[in-house]
ZAVO-999226 format. One record per residue (C-alpha): residue in one letter; x, y, z. Coordinates in steps of 0.5 Angstrom, whole numbers, padded with zeros to 4 digits, always signed. Layout:
! residues N
AXYZ/...
END
This chain:
! residues 999
M-0018-0010-0001/R-0022-0009+0006/S-0027-0013+0009/V-0034-0011+0009/P-0036-0010+0017/P-0039-0016+0020/A-0046-0013+0021/S-0047-0013+0014/F-0045-0021+0013/S-0049-0026+0012/R-0047-0033+0016/R-0042-0036+0010/R-0044-0042+0007/L-0039-0048+0008/F-0038-0051+0001/S-0037-0058+0002/L-0032-0062-0003/A-0032-0069-0005/A-0027-0074-0002/G-0025-0077-0008/V-0017-0077-0010/A-0015-0080-0016/A-0011-0078-0023/G-0014-0072-0025/S-0016-0069-0019/G-0016-0062-0017/V-0012-0058-0013/G-0010-0061-0006/G-0012-0068-0009/T-0020-0067-0009/L-0025-0068-0014/A-0032-0065-0014/R-0038-0070-0013/G-0041-0073-0019/A-0036-0075-0024/S-0031-0081-0023/A-0024-0082-0024/E-0024-0086-0030/Q-0029-0081-0033/L-0025-0075-0032/A-0018-0079-0035/T-0021-0079-0042/T-0023-0071-0042/G-0019-0067-0046/F-0018-0061-0041/R-0014-0066-0036/D-0010-0069-0041/T-0003-0066-0039/A+0000-0067-0046/L-0004-0062-0049/P-0002-0055-0049/L-0005-0051-0044/D-0009-0046-0048/S-0012-0052-0051/R-0014-0055-0045/V-0017-0048-0043/E-0021-0048-0049/D-0023-0055-0048/L-0026-0054-0042/L-0029-0047-0044/A-0033-0051-0049/R-0036-0056-0044/L-0039-0050-0040/D-0046-0048-0041/L-0047-0040-0040/D-0050-0041-0033/E-0044-0045-0031/K-0039-0039-0034/V-0043-0034-0031/A-0043-0037-0024/L-0035-0037-0025/L-0035-0029-0025/H-0036-0029-0018/Q-0031-0029-0012/Y-0034-0036-0010/Q-0034-0040-0016/P-0038-0046-0015/A-0037-0053-0016/I-0039-0056-0023/P-0040-0064-0021/R-0042-0066-0028/L-0034-0065-0030/G-0031-0066-0023/I-0029-0059-0022/A-0028-0057-0015/E-0030-0050-0012/F-0025-0044-0013/K-0025-0038-0008/T-0021-0032-0010/G-0017-0028-0005/T-0013-0030+0001/E-0009-0024+0004/A-0001-0025+0004/L+0002-0018+0004/H+0008-0021+0009/G+0006-0028+0011/L-0001-0031+0010/A-0006-0027+0013/W-0013-0028+0013/S-0019-0030+0008/N-0025-0026+0008/D-0029-0032+0010/R-0032-0031+0017/T-0033-0035+0023/A-0039-0036+0027/N-0039-0030+0031/G-0037-0026+0024/A-0029-0025+0026/V-0025-0026+0020/V-0021-0033+0019/T-0014-0031+0020/A-0008-0036+0019/T-0003-0037+0025/A+0003-0037+0020/T+0010-0034+0019/V+0009-0027+0020/F+0015-0023+0016/P+0016-0016+0017/Q+0011-0011+0014/A+0012-0010+0007/I+0015-0003+0008/G+0020-0007+0012/L+0021-0012+0007/A+0023-0007+0002/S+0027-0003+0007/T+0032-0009+0006/W+0034-0007-0001/D+0035-0014-0002/P+0031-0018-0008/E+0034-0024-0007/L+0032-0024+0001/V+0025-0022-0001/E+0024-0027-0006/R+0026-0033-0001/V+0020-0029+0003/G+0015-0030-0002/E+0017-0037-0003/A+0016-0038+0004/V+0009-0035+0004/G+0007-0039-0002/T+0009-0045+0001/E+0005-0044+0007/A-0001-0042+0003/R-0001-0049+0000/G+0000-0052+0007/Y-0007-0048+0009/N-0010-0050+0002/S-0009-0057+0003/Q-0013-0057+0009/A-0019-0052+0007/P-0019-0050+0000/H-0026-0047+0001/I-0023-0042+0005/W-0015-0041+0004/G-0015-0040-0004/L-0009-0040-0008/Q-0010-0033-0011/L-0006-0029-0006/W-0008-0022-0006/A-0001-0019-0006/P+0004-0015-0006/T+0001-0008-0006/V+0005-0004-0011/N+0001+0003-0010/L+0007+0008-0009/L+0008+0011-0002/R+0008+0018-0005/D+0005+0021+0002/P+0007+0018+0008/R+0000+0020+0011/W-0003+0015+0008/G-0007+0010+0013/R-0004+0004+0009/N+0003+0006+0008/E+0006+0000+0011/E+0002-0004+0006/G+0007-0001+0000/Y+0014-0002-0001/S+0017+0005-0003/E+0016+0012-0006/D+0020+0010-0012/P+0017+0006-0018/H+0024+0003-0019/L+0025+0000-0012/T+0018-0002-0012/G+0018-0006-0019/V+0024-0010-0017/I+0021-0012-0010/S+0014-0013-0012/T+0018-0018-0018/A+0022-0021-0013/Y+0016-0023-0008/G+0011-0025-0014/R+0017-0030-0017/G+0018-0033-0010/I+0010-0034-0009/Q+0009-0037-0016/G+0015-0042-0015/D+0020-0044-0020/D+0016-0048-0025/P+0016-0045-0032/E+0009-0047-0033/R+0005-0049-0026/L+0004-0044-0020/R+0006-0045-0013/A+0001-0040-0012/A-0002-0034-0016/P+0000-0027-0014/V-0005-0021-0015/L-0002-0014-0015/K-0006-0009-0011/H-0009-0003-0012/Y-0009-0001-0019/L-0008+0005-0020/A-0006+0012-0016/N-0009+0009-0009/N-0006+0013-0004/N-0011+0016+0001/E-0017+0013+0005/I-0021+0020+0006/H-0027+0019+0002/R-0023+0014-0002/H-0029+0011-0006/T-0031+0018-0009/T-0024+0022-0009/S-0021+0022-0016/A-0013+0022-0017/T-0012+0028-0023/L-0006+0024-0027/P-0003+0028-0033/P+0000+0024-0038/R+0007+0024-0036/V+0005+0023-0029/K+0001+0017-0030/H+0006+0014-0035/E+0013+0015-0032/Y+0011+0015-0024/Y+0004+0011-0023/E+0004+0006-0028/A+0012+0005-0028/A+0011+0001-0021/F+0006-0004-0024/E+0009-0006-0030/P+0016-0009-0028/A+0012-0015-0024/L+0007-0016-0030/S+0012-0016-0036/A+0017-0021-0032/G+0011-0025-0031/A+0012-0025-0024/A+0004-0023-0023/T-0002-0027-0025/G-0007-0021-0025/L-0009-0014-0022/M-0014-0012-0017/S-0018-0005-0018/A-0017+0001-0014/Y-0023+0004-0010/N-0022+0011-0013/L-0023+0014-0019/V-0017+0017-0024/N-0019+0023-0028/G-0026+0022-0026/R-0027+0015-0028/P-0028+0009-0023/M-0022+0005-0023/T-0027-0001-0023/V-0029+0000-0030/H-0022+0003-0033/P-0020+0001-0040/D-0013+0000-0037/F-0014-0007-0035/D-0016-0009-0042/G-0011-0005-0046/V-0005-0002-0042/V-0004-0008-0037/R-0005-0014-0041/S+0000-0011-0046/W+0005-0012-0041/A+0004-0019-0039/P+0007-0025-0043/R+0001-0029-0040/P-0007-0028-0039/L-0008-0024-0033/F-0014-0026-0028/N-0016-0019-0026/V-0021-0018-0020/T-0025-0012-0017/D-0023-0010-0010/A-0029-0012-0005/G-0035-0008-0006/G-0032-0004-0012/P-0038-0007-0017/N-0043-0004-0012/N-0040+0003-0011/L-0041+0004-0018/T-0049+0004-0017/G-0048+0007-0010/S-0043+0012-0007/Q-0040+0014-0014/H-0047+0014-0018/Y-0043+0012-0024/Y-0049+0007-0027/A-0056+0007-0026/T-0057+0000-0025/Q-0052-0006-0023/P-0053-0010-0030/E-0050-0004-0033/A-0044-0003-0028/D-0043-0011-0028/A-0043-0010-0036/A-0038-0005-0036/I-0033-0008-0031/L-0033-0014-0036/K-0032-0010-0042/A-0026-0006-0038/G-0022-0012-0037/L-0024-0015-0030/D-0026-0022-0030/S-0028-0023-0023/F-0033-0020-0018/T-0031-0019-0011/V-0038-0017-0008/D-0043-0019-0003/D-0039-0024+0001/T-0041-0031-0001/D-0048-0029-0004/S-0046-0030-0012/G-0053-0029-0014/K-0053-0022-0014/T-0048-0022-0019/I-0050-0028-0023/N-0057-0024-0024/A-0054-0018-0026/V-0049-0021-0031/K-0055-0025-0034/T-0060-0019-0034/A-0054-0015-0038/L-0054-0021-0043/E-0061-0021-0044/R-0061-0013-0045/G-0055-0014-0050/L-0050-0010-0046/L-0046-0016-0046/T-0045-0022-0051/E-0043-0029-0049/T-0036-0027-0052/D-0035-0022-0047/V-0036-0027-0041/D-0032-0033-0045/R-0026-0028-0045/A-0027-0027-0037/V-0028-0034-0036/R-0022-0036-0040/H-0017-0031-0036/I-0020-0035-0030/L-0019-0042-0032/S-0012-0040-0035/V-0009-0039-0028/R-0013-0045-0025/F-0010-0049-0030/R-0003-0046-0028/L-0005-0048-0021/G-0005-0055-0022/E-0012-0056-0021/F-0013-0060-0027/D-0007-0064-0026/P-0005-0071-0023/H-0004-0070-0015/G-0005-0062-0016/G+0001-0061-0020/P+0008-0060-0018/Y+0006-0056-0011/G+0000-0061-0010/R+0003-0065-0005/I+0005-0059+0000/D+0001-0060+0007/K+0000-0056+0013/R+0007-0058+0016/V+0011-0053+0012/V+0007-0047+0016/D+0012-0044+0022/S+0018-0049+0020/P+0024-0048+0023/D+0027-0045+0016/H+0021-0040+0016/R+0023-0038+0023/A+0030-0037+0021/L+0028-0033+0015/A+0024-0029+0019/R+0029-0027+0023/R+0034-0025+0018/A+0029-0021+0014/A+0027-0017+0021/T+0035-0016+0022/A+0036-0014+0014/A+0030-0009+0015/T+0033-0005+0021/V+0035+0002+0019/L+0040+0006+0023/L+0038+0013+0022/K+0043+0016+0027/N+0049+0014+0031/D+0054+0019+0034/R+0060+0018+0037/S+0059+0010+0035/A+0054+0010+0041/L+0052+0003+0037/P+0053-0003+0037/L+0053-0004+0045/R+0059-0008+0048/R+0056-0014+0052/D+0062-0014+0057/R+0061-0006+0058/V+0053-0007+0060/R+0052-0009+0067/R+0045-0006+0067/I+0041-0004+0062/A+0034-0001+0062/V+0029-0003+0056/I+0023+0002+0056/G+0017+0004+0053/Q+0010+0002+0050/L+0013-0002+0045/A+0018-0005+0050/D+0015-0012+0051/T+0009-0012+0046/L+0009-0014+0039/Y+0003-0011+0035/T+0001-0014+0028/D-0003-0010+0023/W-0010-0011+0019/Y-0006-0015+0014/S-0002-0020+0018/G-0003-0027+0020/N-0003-0029+0028/L+0004-0029+0031/P+0005-0037+0032/Y+0010-0034+0038/A+0013-0027+0040/V+0020-0025+0042/T+0019-0018+0044/P+0025-0013+0044/L+0025-0014+0052/D+0025-0022+0051/G+0031-0021+0045/I+0035-0016+0049/T+0035-0020+0055/A+0036-0027+0052/A+0042-0023+0048/L+0046-0021+0055/D+0050-0025+0060/P+0045-0028+0066/E+0048-0023+0071/T+0047-0017+0067/T+0041-0013+0070/V+0035-0011+0066/T+0030-0006+0068/S+0024-0005+0064/T+0018-0001+0064/E+0012+0001+0059/G+0013+0008+0062/V+0005+0009+0062/D+0001+0012+0067/R-0003+0007+0072/I-0010+0011+0074/V-0016+0010+0078/L-0023+0013+0075/K-0027+0016+0080/A-0034+0018+0079/P-0037+0025+0082/D-0040+0021+0088/G-0034+0018+0090/R-0035+0011+0087/R-0029+0008+0083/V-0029+0005+0076/T-0028-0003+0077/A-0027-0008+0072/G-0027-0016+0074/T-0023-0021+0071/D-0029-0024+0068/E-0030-0019+0062/H-0037-0016+0064/P-0038-0009+0063/L-0035-0004+0067/R-0038-0001+0073/I-0037+0004+0079/T-0037+0001+0086/T-0036+0004+0093/D-0031-0001+0095/T-0024+0002+0094/D-0020-0005+0095/T-0024-0007+0088/A-0023-0001+0084/T-0019-0003+0078/R-0013+0001+0076/F-0012+0002+0068/D-0006+0003+0065/V-0006+0009+0060/F-0003+0008+0053/G-0002+0014+0049/W-0002+0014+0041/G-0003+0021+0039/E-0008+0025+0036/E-0011+0025+0043/I-0013+0017+0042/V-0011+0013+0048/T-0012+0005+0050/L-0014+0003+0057/R-0011-0004+0060/A-0015-0006+0066/V-0010-0009+0071/S-0015-0014+0073/N-0014-0018+0067/G-0009-0015+0063/K-0014-0014+0057/Y-0016-0007+0054/V-0023-0004+0055/S-0027-0004+0049/F-0034-0002+0046/G-0038-0008+0048/S-0046-0010+0047/E-0051-0005+0049/R-0046+0000+0048/T-0043-0002+0055/L-0035-0002+0056/V-0032-0009+0057/N-0025-0011+0059/D-0024-0016+0054/A-0019-0015+0048/D-0012-0018+0048/Q-0010-0012+0044/P-0014-0006+0040/H-0016-0010+0033/G-0022-0011+0028/W-0025-0007+0023/Y-0027-0001+0028/V-0022-0002+0033/R-0027-0001+0039/E-0021+0000+0044/Q-0020+0007+0042/F-0022+0013+0047/K-0020+0020+0049/L-0020+0023+0056/I-0022+0030+0055/A-0021+0035+0061/D-0028+0038+0063/G-0028+0042+0069/G-0024+0039+0074/G-0024+0032+0071/H-0025+0028+0065/V-0030+0026+0061/L-0029+0019+0057/Q-0030+0019+0049/Y-0031+0013+0045/A-0027+0014+0039/G-0027+0008+0035/N-0028+0008+0027/D-0035+0007+0027/V-0037+0013+0031/G-0042+0017+0026/E-0045+0010+0023/S-0052+0011+0022/W-0054+0005+0027/F-0049+0008+0033/G-0053+0015+0033/D-0049+0021+0035/A-0048+0018+0042/K-0040+0018+0043/Y-0039+0020+0051/V-0039+0015+0057/V-0044+0016+0062/V-0046+0011+0068/D-0053+0008+0067/E-0058+0007+0073/D-0055+0000+0074/G-0048+0003+0075/R-0045+0001+0068/L-0041+0005+0064/R-0044+0006+0057/V-0043+0010+0051/G-0050+0014+0052/A-0048+0022+0051/S-0048+0026+0045/S-0044+0032+0048/P-0039+0032+0054/S-0044+0036+0058/G-0049+0030+0058/A-0043+0025+0060/T-0040+0023+0067/T-0034+0027+0069/F-0029+0023+0072/T-0023+0024+0077/R-0017+0022+0074/E-0012+0019+0080/V-0005+0017+0078/V-0003+0012+0082/R+0003+0011+0078/S+0007+0016+0074/G+0010+0013+0067/N+0015+0018+0067/D+0017+0017+0074/E+0018+0010+0073/A+0022+0011+0066/V+0027+0015+0070/E+0027+0011+0075/A+0029+0005+0071/A+0034+0009+0066/E+0038+0012+0072/G+0045+0009+0073/A+0044+0004+0067/D+0050+0003+0062/A+0045+0004+0057/A+0037+0006+0056/I+0033+0003+0050/V+0027+0007+0049/V+0022+0003+0044/A+0017+0008+0042/G+0012+0008+0036/S+0006+0006+0033/M+0000+0002+0034/P-0002-0001+0027/F-0009-0001+0028/I-0010+0006+0031/N-0004+0010+0028/G-0007+0010+0021/R-0010+0004+0017/E-0015+0002+0012/S-0020+0007+0012/D-0016+0012+0016/D-0011+0017+0014/R-0006+0020+0019/R-0007+0027+0021/D-0001+0028+0025/M+0006+0025+0024/N+0009+0026+0031/L+0011+0021+0036/A+0005+0021+0041/P+0006+0026+0046/T+0006+0021+0052/Q+0012+0017+0048/Q+0016+0024+0047/A+0015+0026+0054/V+0018+0019+0056/L+0024+0019+0051/E+0026+0026+0053/R+0025+0025+0061/V+0030+0018+0060/H+0035+0022+0056/G+0035+0027+0061/V+0038+0023+0066/N+0041+0018+0062/P+0045+0021+0056/N+0047+0014+0053/T+0040+0013+0051/V+0038+0009+0044/L+0031+0010+0041/V+0028+0004+0037/L+0023+0007+0033/Q+0018+0002+0031/N+0012+0004+0026/S+0010+0003+0019/Y+0011+0010+0016/P+0016+0016+0017/T+0016+0020+0023/T+0018+0027+0024/I+0022+0026+0030/T+0026+0032+0030/W+0028+0033+0037/A+0031+0026+0037/Q+0035+0027+0031/D+0038+0033+0035/N+0039+0030+0042/V+0039+0023+0042/A+0046+0019+0040/A+0043+0013+0036/I+0036+0012+0033/L+0034+0005+0030/W+0028+0004+0026/T+0024-0002+0024/T+0017-0003+0022/H+0013-0008+0026/A+0017-0014+0024/G+0014-0020+0026/A+0015-0025+0031/E+0023-0025+0031/T+0023-0017+0032/G+0026-0018+0039/N+0032-0022+0036/A+0033-0018+0030/L+0033-0012+0034/A+0038-0015+0039/D+0043-0018+0034/V+0043-0010+0031/L+0044-0007+0038/F+0050-0011+0040/G+0053-0012+0034/E+0052-0019+0032/A+0049-0016+0025/N+0051-0010+0022/P+0045-0006+0020/A+0044-0005+0013/G+0037-0003+0012/R+0035+0003+0008/L+0029+0008+0008/T+0025+0007+0002/Q+0021+0014+0003/T+0023+0021+0004/W+0022+0023+0012/P+0020+0030+0012/R+0022+0035+0018/S+0015+0037+0018/A+0008+0035+0015/E+0008+0042+0013/D+0013+0040+0008/L+0008+0036+0004/A+0003+0038-0001/D-0005+0036+0000/I-0006+0029+0001/L-0011+0029-0005/D-0005+0032-0010/Y-0003+0026-0014/D+0001+0030-0019/I+0008+0029-0016/I+0012+0034-0021/R+0008+0040-0020/A+0007+0039-0013/E+0014+0037-0012/R+0013+0031-0009/T+0018+0025-0007/Y+0026+0025-0007/Q+0025+0026-0015/Y+0022+0033-0015/S+0022+0036-0008/T+0026+0042-0006/A+0025+0041+0002/T+0030+0039+0006/P+0028+0032+0009/L+0030+0030+0016/Y+0032+0023+0013/P+0033+0023+0005/F+0031+0017+0001/G+0036+0011+0001/H+0039+0013+0008/G+0041+0008+0012/L+0048+0008+0016/S+0053+0002+0018/Y+0057+0000+0024/T+0063+0001+0019/T+0065+0005+0013/F+0065+0005+0005/D+0069+0008+0000/Y+0067+0009-0007/T+0073+0009-0012/A+0075+0008-0019/P+0068+0010-0023/R+0068+0008-0030/L+0063+0007-0036/S+0064+0002-0042/T+0063+0008-0046/P+0062+0015-0045/V+0057+0016-0051/L+0051+0012-0052/P+0046+0011-0058/A+0039+0011-0057/D+0038+0004-0057/G+0045+0002-0053/T+0047-0001-0047/V+0052+0002-0042/R+0056-0001-0036/V+0057+0003-0030/S+0062+0001-0025/V+0065+0003-0018/T+0069+0000-0013/V+0067-0001-0006/T+0072-0002-0001/N+0070-0003+0007/T+0075+0002+0010/G+0072+0001+0017/R+0073-0004+0023/H+0067-0009+0022/A+0064-0013+0016/G+0058-0010+0014/E+0053-0009+0008/E+0053-0003+0003/V+0047-0002-0001/V+0050+0001-0007/Q+0045+0006-0011/L+0045+0009-0018/Y+0042+0015-0020/T+0041+0019-0026/H+0040+0026-0027/Q+0038+0029-0034/R+0042+0036-0035/W+0037+0038-0041/S+0030+0037-0043/R+0024+0040-0046/D+0021+0038-0040/P+0022+0038-0032/Q+0026+0032-0030/P+0027+0029-0023/H+0033+0032-0019/K+0035+0025-0019/R+0032+0018-0020/L+0034+0011-0018/R+0036+0007-0024/A+0039+0001-0020/F+0042-0002-0014/R+0045-0008-0010/R+0046-0010-0003/I+0053-0013-0002/R+0057-0016+0004/L+0064-0014+0005/E+0069-0016+0010/T+0074-0011+0013/G+0079-0009+0008/E+0075-0012+0002/S+0074-0009-0004/R+0069-0011-0010/T+0067-0008-0016/V+0060-0007-0017/T+0057-0006-0025/F+0050-0004-0027/K+0047-0005-0034/L+0043+0001-0036/R+0040+0002-0043/A+0038+0008-0046/T+0031+0006-0047/E+0031+0007-0039/L+0032+0014-0039/A+0026+0015-0044/H+0021+0020-0041/W+0014+0021-0044/D+0013+0026-0049/V+0006+0029-0049/T+0007+0033-0056/R+0007+0026-0059/E+0004+0021-0054/K+0010+0017-0054/W+0016+0015-0050/V+0023+0019-0052/V+0030+0019-0051/E+0033+0026-0052/A+0039+0028-0054/T+0043+0030-0048/T+0048+0029-0042/H+0046+0025-0036/D+0049+0025-0029/L+0050+0018-0027/L+0051+0019-0019/L+0053+0013-0015/G+0053+0013-0008/A+0050+0011-0001/S+0043+0015-0001/S+0040+0020-0006/A+0043+0025-0002/D+0050+0022-0001/I+0053+0021-0007/R+0060+0019-0007/Q+0062+0019-0015/R+0059+0022-0021/L+0060+0021-0028/F+0057+0024-0035/L+0054+0020-0040/R+0052+0023-0047/V+0046+0020-0050/L+0045+0020-0058/G+0037+0021-0057/E+0033+0026-0061/T+0031+0033-0060/I+0023+0034-0059/P+0021+0038-0064/P+0016+0044-0063/R+0009+0043-0062/N+0005+0043-0069/P-0002+0047-0067/Y-0005+0045-0074/R-0007+0038-0072/E-0012+0036-0067/T-0009+0036-0060/A-0011+0033-0054/A-0012+0038-0049/V-0010+0033-0044/N-0003+0034-0047/F-0001+0040-0044/D+0005+0042-0041/D+0003+0046-0035/Y-0004+0048-0032/S-0008+0052-0026/G-0015+0052-0024/V-0017+0046-0028/T-0018+0038-0027/L-0018+0032-0031/T-0025+0028-0032/E-0027+0022-0036/R-0030+0024-0043/G-0035+0018-0043/E-0036+0013-0039/Q-0031+0008-0041/H-0026+0012-0045/G-0023+0019-0046/T-0020+0024-0042/V-0021+0031-0042/V-0019+0038-0039/T-0025+0041-0035/A-0026+0048-0031/S-0032+0050-0027/G-0030+0057-0026/G-0024+0059-0030/G-0017+0056-0031/W-0012+0055-0036/I-0007+0050-0039/R-0001+0052-0043/F+0003+0049-0049/R+0010+0050-0049/D+0014+0051-0055/V+0009+0052-0061/D+0011+0053-0068/L+0006+0058-0071/A+0010+0060-0077/G+0004+0059-0081/G+0000+0064-0077/T-0007+0064-0074/S-0013+0065-0077/A-0018+0061-0073/I-0019+0055-0067/T-0023+0049-0067/A-0025+0046-0061/L-0029+0040-0059/A-0032+0042-0052/A-0038+0040-0048/N-0042+0045-0043/G-0047+0042-0038/S-0048+0048-0035/A-0054+0053-0036/H-0050+0059-0039/S-0045+0059-0045/S-0037+0058-0043/R-0031+0061-0047/V-0024+0058-0049/S-0020+0064-0050/V-0013+0064-0054/R-0007+0068-0051/L+0001+0068-0052/D+0006+0067-0047/G+0002+0067-0041/P-0005+0067-0038/D-0005+0075-0038/G-0001+0075-0045/R-0004+0078-0052/E-0011+0075-0053/L-0012+0072-0060/G-0019+0071-0059/G-0023+0066-0057/V-0029+0061-0058/T-0036+0061-0055/V-0038+0054-0052/P-0046+0054-0052/V-0050+0049-0047/T-0049+0042-0050/G-0054+0039-0046/D-0050+0035-0041/E-0042+0035-0039/H-0041+0029-0043/T-0044+0031-0050/Y-0039+0034-0054/R-0040+0039-0060/R-0035+0042-0065/V-0034+0050-0064/R-0030+0055-0069/S-0028+0062-0068/A-0024+0067-0072/L-0017+0069-0069/A-0012+0075-0070/D-0006+0073-0073/G+0000+0070-0068/R+0007+0068-0071/G+0013+0065-0068/R+0015+0060-0063/R+0011+0061-0057/D+0008+0059-0051/L+0000+0058-0052/Y-0005+0059-0047/L-0012+0056-0047/L-0016+0060-0042/L-0023+0056-0040/E-0028+0061-0038/G-0034+0058-0034/T-0036+0051-0034/L-0034+0047-0039/G-0030+0041-0041/L-0025+0041-0047/A-0023+0035-0051/T-0019+0037-0057/F-0017+0043-0061/R-0014+0045-0067/I-0011+0052-0069/E-0012+0054-0077/R-0007+0058-0081/
END
């Protein structure tokens, strides 16, 4: 989710909890005011001897309609007469306890200071579900710790993990997800969810909610863009990432995505009440994303009124409204109006409340002392064990991308002088969904601590230090008191600014006077008051744009273009000498002379020359280089950082690149020139120690990439194209040569794969095969290998992936040690979605079983014959859903009705193809169910074997009134016979729901 901008928040009301503690207490041992412990002890819903379902039903029966409706909002009020405390949904916890969308007095998000683990993509890069489960356990435990102090702020429903597939690395929220692969994503999300929940079979440590269902992987126009998902892509790829954690009982609900899928907003998608609940063994407590309900009547224009929208949300299977901050009144009024108008029934409300209560009961809220996890308190936060776990996770997540001539590990006894250089060398950055760091070990800290005290460590950030001079000769100054920047004639007080480059022309300016970053402040003035770039709008972003003989300063925060801001975005010096954002064009801005008083490149060269090794730490700033609401347009290393890397490498061939960011980067120059490259995500407080452990060989890197790294962004399809099959996306379907393949990661040792074998060479459609391989450490170091099993289906009716990950295991081997790794593979796992019959099918075919160290490093190959079925040719004489095509061009998929059905639409011409159609009975007519909301008639023509093939005829679709009004139309066809490919050409503007050929 995202937080609503501070300006739109009212000051939050502080809920108060009664202090009574007794048997029958709520979570954390508190009771709502109004009921005594003696009274509560006799109420059925607090009787732990009763089955959970009976307790839920007992409490539901005690609630009146007003009370039930009030429970549908994110901020659920207390019910004093029953001794029920208030309950708040949603605490962010993607890689540690992060923040609550409650607010401080000045409107800032309430953020936890807690253990910060590697970003989610880093956790997945460990390929170690056991480790990730331990991280989830720590996160759930710390959530309990905070909840024990302030349950009205730190709710135990955790909005994590993010399960959206990383099919496009330009997505601004790439760091929040796990992988481009659904299997890896499913395994890691299941592990994280299990850890959060705890090991009690009935009670929850905390309640994980998977985000964001479904196909949410772009930020540009994210409220209004629609992901086109043909059935195979939806079932085999996007749904496949969410199903594992739900079916394993490792998640307690889902959050809806902002976007639309096939024309329907996910906030009202019927999957929530149908598909996803069928996966889960227990009731799910589903929530909307923040503001999602209001989008239906706002930016999406899907419903005319909020009562209609809210009714549709509940009927679709979402149980809680995350909207309007703490103001639940709007939701309550809308739901009550929907009930009065007959859009909802009390049964609809009961169903949602039942789901909500089921999770609240499992959290131990109505058990003595809050259940088995109710005694956890704040002392667990940032414990020594959690610090050690954070270091282990950060180490395990590190990926060795390149290591020519064994440049790594560095030997301490041979390093007498080392240089640590770069914008990220002595800084740790956090992201929007991170908690506050309780402490920070930077790369420089970690490297320095790992070396002999006599070793010389030189360091520089490698950034230019400048002075800005106005046309009249006065210079910009910034004091230590965080007052607005001004110009002065006193050259001695002129402030120097360090300029950090982040790519896409964005820079941040750090004032040397107080070490803080220049930000957009009150009255549009520039103020040096930010510890780091931060916040929803990131008001520390600027551009220094060459203009004539100088530079103008452009404000580039995320709020540029907001209605309250106007069109002014360039800096001027006002009549009081203050720097303000006040010009709408460069011509109206003040032109400054940019005087470099210290060259970052020169300092980097000076530090690197003569060093035994130069470590360049480069990368991204998570609040600037793509984030929620902002996709990346450039995947290259920032030009200023690239220049530092090249200059350092030019004077010191023993240069190691440590790349620290949240997404694949097109570092082709580094791959061609630098001997060793390490990648880590923003990995939390222990980043420096973890990097030092890897650099000096205390740990042997075994992280693996969870995404394909392209050579260029030009190798990627349009970010809004979600059909990974047709667009040839991810390692499964891409034909482009990657910079680094999916699953890639090197080691300081070597591994051999031998003796591959199958338990059976022939597998029945309901059978299981064991796939084994022996792995031996043939190198000189102990190390860990991630053994990966891929499959490829040799023959199929439908296009199949080049490879698809089926299983993996991370193992540790001493030098010379061998271990046999065995995977179990069920035939049903090899099924794919058959669009001809709308079901999963295991085909009769041969599969290649590929064992190796990455998707491109296959060491052993086996062949498995599967005794499945042969998909018969299509039967055109029965009603066929148009969406079940095999190929398409010029069409899209949209909703047939507000809540159900998907149709094929065209607005100027397109075609859909149906392969291998059995026309043995001939063709005499076509009947189609179609809509035409335009002012002119449209046509569906029928051709054989190609869009330009023989035309059998066509059917005219008259104007039907609107795009959702469907009529059945019929027309004669010429005779066509044989097993042929059938093409339907949609001419004009129309929607096609179904068709049938008549003999």
